[in-house]
N, C-alpha and C positions, 0 to 999 in steps of 0.2 A: 417684319422686314418690309420696307417701303418698296423695294424692287427685289423680285425673287432671284435668288442665286440659282444658277443652272447646274444640274447634276446629271452626269451620264452614267447609266446603269448598263453593265455588260454581263450577260449570263445566257447560257444556252437552255435554261429551264424557263419556259414561258410562264408557268404558274408563279414562280418566284419573282420574275420580272414584274408581273402584274401586282403581286402583293406588295413588293417594295415600292412600286410607283404610287400605289394608293396611300401607303404610309407617309412617303415623302411629300406627296402633293398635299396631304392633310396637314403636314408640318410646315407648309408654306414655301416649298421648293418647286422650281420648275424642273421637270424630269423628262429626259430623253432616254430611250432604251435602244439597245442593239443586241443581237443574239450571238455575236462572235467577236473575237479580238480583231479579226481582219476588217469587219464592218466598222468597228470602233475607230480604227486608224483612218478609214475613209471619212468617217464623220469628223474626226479631228483635223483633217486636211481642209475642211470647209468652215468650221466654226470652233470656238473654244469655250468649253464649260468652265466653271470654277472648281469642279471636283469630279473625279472618276471613281466609281465603285465597281469592282470587277470580281467575278468568281475566279477561283484558282483553277479548277479542273474544267476545261472546256475542250471540245473536239477541235483539232487544229492547234492554233497558238494558245498557250495557257496564260493565266493571269500574270505570272511573273515575266514571261516573254513580252506581253503587252506593256507591262510597266517599263521594261528596259527600252522599248521603242518610244514610249511617251517621254521618258527621261532624256533621250537623245534629242527629240524635237522640241519638247516643252518642259524644260527642267524645273520650272516653278509650279507646274500643275500637280497638286497633291493627288495621291492614289490610295484608296483603301481596298484591301484584298479580303474577300470572303471565301471560306473553304470549309468543307465537311471533313477534311482530312488533316486538320491542323495539329501541330505539336508545338511545344514551347521552343525547341530549337529552330523549327521552321519560322516561327514568328520572329525570333531574335534575328535570324539571318535575313529575313525580309526587311525588317526595320533598319538593319545595318546597311542594306543596299539602297535605302532611301524611301521605302514604302512608308506612307504616313501612319497607316493603321492596319491591323491584321485581326480579323474576327473569325471565330470558329462557329459554324452552323451546328445546331440552331442557336441563333444569337438573340439577345434581348433587344427589343426595339429601342428602349431608352438608352441602352449602351451604344447602339448604332448612331442614334441622333446626337448623343454626346460627342462621339468621334467626328461626326460630320461638322458639328459646330466648332470643334477645336481646329479641324482642318481649314475651315473657311476663315477662322480668325487669323490664320497665318498669312493670308493674302489680303491686300488692301481693298476690302469689300466696298466701301462707300464710294470709291471713285471708279473702280473697274466696272461696277454695275451701271455706271452712267456713261453711255457710249459717246456722248458729246461733252464730257467734262472739259472745263475751260483750259486746263493745263495741256490737253492733247488736241485741242480743236484745230490746230494747223497741220496735224499729221493725218493725212487721209490714207486709209487702208482698209482692205477686206482680206488681208493675208494672215494666216495663222502664225507664221514666223514673226511677222511684225507685231501681232497682238501679244505674243510671248515677250518680245523685246520691250513693248510698252508696259507690260506687267512688271518686268524687271526695273524699268525706269521708276515706277511708282514705289517699289520696294526700296530702291536706292535713295529715293528722295526723302525717305523717312529719317535718314541719318545725316551726318555732317562729314563723312569720310570723303577724301579726294577721289575723283572719278576720272578714269581715262577712257575716252571714246575712240575707237579705232574702226577703220573701214576704208573702202576705196574713196577716191576723190569724187565729190558730187553726190554722196549718199544722203547728205543732210545732217551732218554731225552737229552743226550749230543749232539746228532745230531741236535736236534731242537735248542739247545742253540747256536750252531755254525751257524745255519741258520739265527737266529735272528741277530747275529753279522754281518754276511755277507750281510744281506739285509739292514743294517742300515748305517747311515752316518759315523759310526765309523769303517767301514769295512777295511779301509787302515791302521788302528792302531792295536796294539796287541790284540790277543784273548788268554787269559790264563785260564787254567782249573785246579782245584784241587779237589780231593776226600777227603772230611772232615772225612770220616770214616776210611781212610787208613793211617792216620798219628796220632801219639800219641799227647796227649795234650801238652806235654813239647816242642814238635817240631812245632806244628801247629801255635802257635803265631809267632814264628820266620819266618815260611814260609809265613805267610800272611803279616806281618808288617815289617819284616826285623830285623836286629840287628846290633849293633856296636861292633867293636873289643873289647874284654875283658869283655863283658857284662855278660858272664857266662863261665863256664869251657868248653873249646873246641872252643870258639869263637875267632879264631886266626886272623880273618879279618872282615871287614865290609861286611854285606850281605844285598842285596837289596831284599825286600819282593815282593810278587806277586802283591800287590796293586801298587807299583811303577813300576813293570815290565809291568803291564797292563795300564799304564798311557795313557789316551786319548782313550782307547779301552774298552774291556769287560772282566770282571772277572767272571768265572763260578764256583760256589760253589756247587759241587755235593754232595748228601747225607747230606744236611744241617741239617737234623733232628738228625744226630749223632754228631753234634758239641758240645763240652763240654760247660757247662754253663759259666765258667770263660772266655772262648774265645767269647761267645755270647755277653757278656757285652762289650768287646772291639770292636767287630764288630759293635754293635749298635752305639757306640760312633763315630766310623769312618763314618758310614752312616749319622748320624745326623750332624756332624760337617764338613764332607768332608775333614777330616784331619786324619792322622795316626801318631802314635809315635812308632818308632822302639824300640825294646827291648834294654834297657840301654842308650837310647838317651835322652837328656835333652830338646829337642825342637820337635815340631810337623812338619809334612810335608803335604802340601796341595795335594789333589788327585782329579783327574777327571776320575772316573771309573764308568761304568755301571755294576750293579750287576744282574746276572741271577743265580738263585739258583734252586735246584731240590731235590726232595725227593720221596721215595715210602711210607713214613710213613704218618699217619694222624696227622698233627701237632697240630690240635685242641685237640686231645687226649693227645698228649705229653705235651701240656700246662697244662691240668687238672692234669696230673701226676707230674707236676713240673719239667719236663725235658727240656722244651723249654720256652723261655721268650715271653710273649704275646706282649710286645712292639716291640721286634725284628720281631716277626711274621708279624705285621702290616706294618713294614718298608719293608719287603721283599714281602708282598702280595699286592702290589699296583696293579699289573696285574697278573692274574693266568691263566695258560693254561693247560688243561688236555690233555695228549697225549693218543690217543686211543690204546687199547690193540690189539694184533694180532687177537684175537677171534672176535673183533668188525669190522675187515676189512679183512675177509676171502678171498675176491676177490683178495687181494694182494698176497696171499700165492703162487700161481703158478708163478707170476711175480718175487717175491723175491727168491723162491726156485731155479728157473732156472738161475737167476742172480748169486746166490752164487755157484751153480753147475759149471757155467762157470769159475768163479774165482778160485775155488779150483781144478778144473780139470787142469787148466794152472799151478797153484802153485805146484801141485803134479805130473805134467807131465803124466796125465791120459787121455786116449781117451774115454771119457764118453759122450754120446749124449743126455741123458735126463733121465726122470723117466718113468717107466712103468705106464699104466693107473691106475692099482691098487695102485701103490706106491703114485701117485699124489692124488688119492682119500683119501688115508690114511693121507697124509699131510694135506689136506683140512679139514678132519673130526676130527683131534686131538684137544685136549683142549688147548695146548700151555700155560701152566702156566708160563713158562719162556720167553714167547713172542719171539720177533725177535732174541734175543740173543740165545735162545734155538734152534730156527730154523737154525741159522748159524751153531751151534755145530752139529746138526743132519745131515745136508747136508755134512759138512766136514767129519764126521765119515763115512757116506755112500760112499763118493767118495774114501776114503782111503781103505775101505774094499770091494768095489765092484769088481767082477771079470768078469763082463759083460758090454757091451756098454750101456745098460739101467739098471738103479738102480731098483731092485725088491722090492716089498712091504715088504718082509721078513726083509730086512735090515732096513727099516723104523720102523717096529714093534720093532726090537731089540734096535733101537736107542732111541725110545720114550717110556716113561712110559705109556703103554696103559691101566694101571689100573685107570688112572685119567678119569674124566668124558669126554665123547666124544660128538662131535656135531652130533646129530642123524639126520636121514632123516626126511622129512616132514611127510611121512606116519607113521613112528615110533613115532614121536612126537605127531601126532594127535591121534594115537591109545592109547598112554600112558595117554594123557590128558583125553580122553573119559573114560578110565577105572577109573582113579582117581576121575573123576567127579561122575561116577555112585557109586563108593564106598562111597564117602562123603554123597550122598543123602540117600543111604541105612543105613548109620550110623545115619543120622539125623532122619529118619523115623522108626528106629528100624526094618528094613526089611519089612515094609508095602509097597508092590509094588504099590497098588492103589494110596496111598499118594505120593510116590516117583514119579510116572508117572505124577501126577498133578504138582508137583514142576518143573519137567523137561519139562512140557508142551508137553507131548507126550501121545498118547493113550496107554492103558494098553497092548494091543497085541504087539505094536511096542517096548514098553519098555522091555517086556519079551524077544524079539528078541535081543535087545541090551545086556541084561544080558547073554543070551546064547552065543552071539558072543565073550564075554569076559570071559566066563565060571565062572560067578558069581552066587552064590547060596544065594538067599535072606534069606533063613531059618537060615543060619549061623549068620546073624546079629540080627535075632529075639532071638536066643539062647544067643548071647552075651549080648543083652539087659536084 
C-alpha cells in the first residue's frame, strides 16, 4: 500500500491491543488503539479511520452498542467485531444488523487480515487515502460528519445513478455536485449546471432540450440544449423543486427514455447524461401540494445525500473563515492578518441560517470595512443578525436545561415540592437548593393551579 490505511482497535485487554497492533503494523496498516467504546467515540469525533475493530465484551458500552453509535454517525465506516463468546446465531444477527465481520477468539491472524482486506475493499481506498485528492480540493473540512459525507460522495461517484442533494440554502450543494462529477468516470466529459428557479418556464424548456430555427418567435438559429452540451458527462439541476410542472413532464420522459426532443424538432436525440439535482425544499411536501410529480421524484431520488449545515460542523468555521479572509484580503489588496479572539468566538457561536454562503458574505464585508490588521468582534456583530438563536456555551445550556426541567416538574406537581423532589429522585433539601439556585418560587405554581 502506498498510503497506509488507518485502523482503530478497541479492546479493554491491553495485551491483546498490543499484539493486534504489532500484527497490523507489520501488515502495513496505521493503527490507533483505545481501551473503551466511550474513548473510541471520542476518537471518532476528531478523526475518521478506514476501519474499526472492536471487542464485543467490554466494561461499560459493549462492541455492538459501539457499532450502533458508529452506524448513526458514520454509516459507511466498516466495523469488525471480535469476541470470545461468539456463537453462530450471534454472528448472523450481528451481520444482519450491518457489522462487516464477526470473528471468535482465538482467531487466526490470516483470517483476520483477510477480513480487514475485504472490508477496506468496500470503501474507495485510493482516493480517501489522499487528503487533497483533486475531486475534493475545494471542500475544506476537519469535521467527521463532513468526512463521512465525502466518503459517500466517492462511493456515489462510482456509479451512474441519479443523485438528489438536499440541505439548507447555502450549504454548498453545487460544490458537492461538482465533486461527484470530478470523482466519477465522467470527469473528463462536460459538467453543466443550471438553476431551475432562475429561468422562466418559457425559456427553461429550450435551455434544457434545445430548439430548432423557426420553432418560435426569436428562434433565429438552431440551439443546442444543456442535455446535449453535457453529453457523456453530468447535468446538475439546482433548485429542482422550483421546476414548472410542464417541464417536469418532459424531464421525466427524457430520464425514462434517455432521449430528448428539441423544441420544434420532429425527431428525438439519444442522450447519455448523469443527472444530479438539488433542492432546499421538502419535495415530499411539494408532492402532497401538487407542485412536484411523484414519478419524477423517484427517478431523481435513486441516491440521496444530505449536505450538513454549517451549525453541524462548527469545527470547520475557523478553517473556512481564515480561508475566505485570505482570499478577500488578496482580492481587495488589504493587509489583514486574522480575527481577534472575540471575533472568532462570535463566528463560532453564531447560528448561521445562511450557512457557508452567509459566512462568505460576512467575511468579505469585514475585510472591506476593517481598519485594523485584526478584524474586531464589533464588525462581526454588525455583519451578522445576532438576534437569531446563538450557539450557547455548555454551562449556559446546562443551566437552561436544568431550569426548564424544574419548571416542568413544578407544573406537573402543582408546586408540591415533596412530590417534585420524588419525581426528580432528589431529597427535599437538595431540591429546595436547586429551586433557590434558579430563583424559582414553588408557591407561584400552586397559585396557578
